[in-house]
C-alpha positions as CSV (number, residue, x, y, z in Angstrom):
1,M,103.1,116.9,176.9
2,S,106.6,116.8,175.4
3,R,108.0,119.8,173.5
4,I,110.6,119.8,170.7
5,S,112.4,122.5,168.7
6,V,113.3,121.8,165.1
7,R,114.7,123.6,162.0
8,G,112.3,124.4,159.2
9,F,111.2,121.4,157.3
10,A,109.3,123.2,154.6
11,V,105.8,121.9,153.8
12,A,103.9,123.6,151.0
13,S,100.6,121.8,151.7
14,A,97.8,124.0,152.9
15,T,96.4,121.0,154.7
16,A,99.6,120.7,156.7
17,V,99.5,124.5,157.6
18,T,96.0,124.3,158.8
19,A,96.8,121.2,160.8
20,V,99.6,122.8,162.8
21,G,98.2,126.4,163.0
22,S,100.2,128.2,160.2
23,V,103.4,126.4,160.9
24,V,105.4,124.7,158.1
25,G,108.0,122.0,159.0
26,V,108.5,118.5,160.4
27,A,110.3,117.5,163.5
28,S,113.7,116.1,162.9
29,G,113.7,113.9,166.0
30,S,116.5,115.8,167.9
31,T,115.5,117.3,171.2
32,A,118.4,119.7,171.5
33,Q,119.7,122.0,168.8
34,N,122.5,124.6,169.3
35,N,121.5,128.3,169.4
36,D,123.0,129.0,166.0
37,A,120.9,126.3,164.4
38,E,117.8,127.6,166.1
39,A,118.7,131.1,165.0
40,T,119.0,129.9,161.5
41,A,115.7,128.1,161.7
42,T,113.9,131.3,162.8
43,G,115.5,132.9,159.7
44,T,113.1,130.8,157.7
45,T,110.2,129.2,159.5
46,L,110.6,127.8,163.1
47,L,108.5,124.9,164.0
48,A,108.2,125.0,167.8
49,D,106.0,123.8,170.5
50,I,104.3,121.2,168.3
51,P,102.4,118.6,170.4
52,A,103.8,115.2,169.6
53,G,100.4,113.9,168.4
54,Q,100.2,116.6,165.7
55,Q,103.7,115.9,164.3
56,A,102.4,112.7,162.6
57,Q,99.7,114.8,160.9
58,V,102.4,117.2,159.5
59,Q,104.5,114.4,158.2
60,T,101.4,112.7,156.7
61,A,100.4,115.9,154.9
62,S,103.9,116.4,153.5
63,L,104.1,112.8,152.3
64,T,100.6,113.1,150.7
65,Q,101.6,116.2,148.8
66,Q,104.7,114.5,147.6
67,A,102.7,111.5,146.5
68,D,100.2,113.8,144.7
69,A,103.0,115.6,142.9
70,Q,104.6,112.2,141.9
71,A,101.2,111.0,140.7
72,I,100.6,114.1,138.5
73,A,104.1,113.7,137.0
74,A,103.4,110.0,136.4
75,D,100.1,110.8,134.7
76,A,101.7,113.4,132.5
77,S,104.4,111.0,131.5
78,A,101.9,108.2,130.8
79,K,99.8,110.6,128.7
80,K,102.8,111.6,126.7
81,D,103.8,108.0,126.2
82,A,100.2,107.1,125.1
83,E,100.1,110.0,122.6
84,E,103.4,109.0,121.2
85,A,102.3,105.4,120.9
86,A,99.0,106.5,119.2
87,R,100.9,108.6,116.7
88,K,103.2,105.7,116.0
89,A,100.4,103.3,115.6
90,A,98.5,105.7,113.3
91,A,101.6,106.1,111.1
92,E,102.1,102.4,110.9
93,T,98.4,101.8,110.0
94,A,98.6,104.5,107.3
95,V,101.7,102.9,105.8
96,A,100.1,99.4,105.9
97,K,96.9,100.7,104.2
98,K,99.0,102.4,101.5
99,E,101.0,99.3,100.8
100,K,97.8,97.2,100.7
101,A,96.1,99.6,98.3
102,Q,99.2,99.6,96.1
103,Q,99.3,95.8,96.1
104,A,95.6,95.6,95.3
105,A,96.0,98.0,92.4
106,E,98.9,96.0,91.1
107,E,97.0,92.8,91.3
108,A,94.0,94.4,89.6
109,K,96.2,95.7,86.8
110,K,97.8,92.3,86.4
111,R,94.3,90.6,86.3
112,A,93.1,93.1,83.7
113,E,96.2,92.5,81.5
114,E,95.7,88.7,81.8
115,E,92.0,89.0,80.9
116,K,92.9,91.2,78.0
117,K,95.4,88.7,76.7
118,E,93.0,85.8,77.3
119,R,90.2,87.7,75.4
120,A,92.5,88.5,72.6
121,S,93.5,84.9,72.4
122,R,89.9,83.8,72.3
123,D,89.1,86.3,69.6
124,A,92.0,85.1,67.5
125,A,91.0,81.5,67.9
126,R,87.4,82.3,67.1
127,E,88.2,84.3,64.0
128,S,90.6,81.6,62.7
129,T,87.9,78.9,63.2
130,T,86.1,78.0,60.0
131,F,83.4,75.5,59.2
132,A,82.1,74.1,56.0
133,V,78.9,75.8,55.0
134,Q,75.9,73.4,54.9
135,S,72.3,73.8,54.0
136,S,71.2,72.8,57.5
137,Y,72.7,71.9,60.8
138,T,71.7,69.6,63.6
139,V,71.8,70.6,67.3
140,S,74.8,68.4,67.9
141,Q,76.7,70.0,64.9
142,I,76.0,73.5,66.2
143,Q,77.1,72.5,69.7
144,A,80.3,71.0,68.3
145,M,81.0,74.3,66.6
146,A,80.4,76.2,69.8
147,R,82.7,74.0,71.8
148,Q,85.5,74.8,69.4
149,M,85.0,78.5,69.9
150,V,84.0,78.9,73.6
151,P,86.6,78.4,76.3
152,S,86.0,75.2,78.2
153,G,85.5,77.0,81.5
154,Q,82.8,79.1,80.0
155,W,81.0,76.4,78.0
156,Q,78.3,75.5,80.5
157,C,77.3,79.1,81.0
158,F,77.3,79.7,77.3
159,S,75.2,76.6,76.8
160,N,72.7,77.5,79.5
161,I,72.0,80.9,77.7
162,V,71.5,79.3,74.3
163,D,69.2,76.6,75.9
164,H,66.9,79.2,77.4
165,E,67.0,81.6,74.4
166,S,66.5,79.2,71.4
167,S,67.1,75.6,72.4
168,W,70.0,75.6,69.9
169,N,67.7,76.5,67.0
170,Y,69.7,78.8,64.8
171,K,66.6,79.8,62.8
172,A,64.4,80.5,65.9
173,V,62.2,83.6,65.6
174,N,60.3,85.3,68.3
175,P,56.8,86.0,66.8
176,S,56.2,89.0,69.1
177,S,59.5,90.9,68.8
178,G,61.2,89.3,65.8
179,A,64.3,88.4,67.8
180,Y,66.3,85.9,65.8
181,G,68.7,83.0,66.0
182,L,70.6,81.1,68.7
183,F,70.9,84.2,70.9
184,Q,67.6,85.9,69.9
185,A,69.4,89.0,68.7
186,L,67.1,92.0,68.4
187,P,67.1,92.9,65.6
188,G,68.7,89.8,64.1
189,S,70.5,92.0,61.6
190,K,72.9,93.0,64.3
191,M,74.7,89.7,63.7
192,S,75.7,90.9,60.3
193,S,78.6,92.7,61.9
194,V,80.2,89.3,62.0
195,G,79.0,87.9,58.7
196,A,76.5,88.4,56.0
197,D,75.3,84.8,56.4
198,W,74.0,85.4,59.9
199,Q,70.5,84.0,59.0
200,T,71.8,80.6,57.8
201,N,75.2,80.0,59.4
202,P,75.2,79.0,63.1
203,A,79.0,79.6,63.2
204,T,78.4,83.3,62.4
205,Q,75.8,83.5,65.1
206,I,78.1,81.8,67.7
207,K,80.9,84.2,67.0
208,W,78.5,87.2,67.4
209,G,77.0,85.8,70.6
210,L,80.3,85.1,72.2
211,N,81.6,88.6,71.2
212,Y,78.4,90.1,72.7
213,M,78.7,88.3,76.0
214,D,82.4,89.2,76.3
215,S,82.0,92.8,75.4
216,R,78.8,93.5,77.5
217,Y,79.4,91.3,80.5
218,G,83.0,90.2,80.4
219,S,82.3,86.5,79.8
220,P,79.5,84.0,79.2
221,C,79.4,83.1,82.9
222,E,78.9,86.8,83.8
223,A,76.2,87.0,81.2
224,W,74.6,83.9,82.6
225,S,74.7,85.3,86.1
226,F,72.9,88.4,84.8
227,W,70.4,86.2,83.0
228,Q,69.5,84.3,86.1
229,T,68.6,87.5,87.9
230,N,66.8,89.2,85.1
231,H,65.7,86.4,82.7
232,W,67.2,88.4,79.8
233,Y,70.7,89.5,79.0
């Protein structure tokens, strides 16, 4: 069995120490070192008389420890990078959500202002619309009045409600409740808020009905949607 003498090649691995019998170091490959070098080696840890077959075990243990240390360092670095990326992503998400919320709020405010202007315009048009008073009115005449006061996009919904409530009979009376007129207002006298002639003037009833749908539901179509679900409004 060959024998070699080397300087201390420090190995911290407990596995390596066990493998070589409490000796730390790796053979350098040289078979002859001067006395001073050997003396220096013994000043630290002298690796001597290691069988050639066990030298590979010592080297493997040292390399394994180095690899483990590198892996730990790499894991720590990767974890740090991942945490930093997560913080950055969270911050970007928070900013995006804030911007989206602000945009939604601005859009909602804009829609509300537009609806307010549109409603004011409808109210003004409705109030400025006048019709000659007659002793009686046909369905087609009443519908013609309504078309002049109801926005075109809301007309069908408005018409659907009147169809179901009174079939366009401005003098319709519910025998059970006493509800009256085109919209079956209960009591009918509520329509006097628009005009004292609410019992005989369909134009007065139309103004009241449209005001009611706008103020309670937002529009005739919203009122019709509610009616379809509940069969009243």
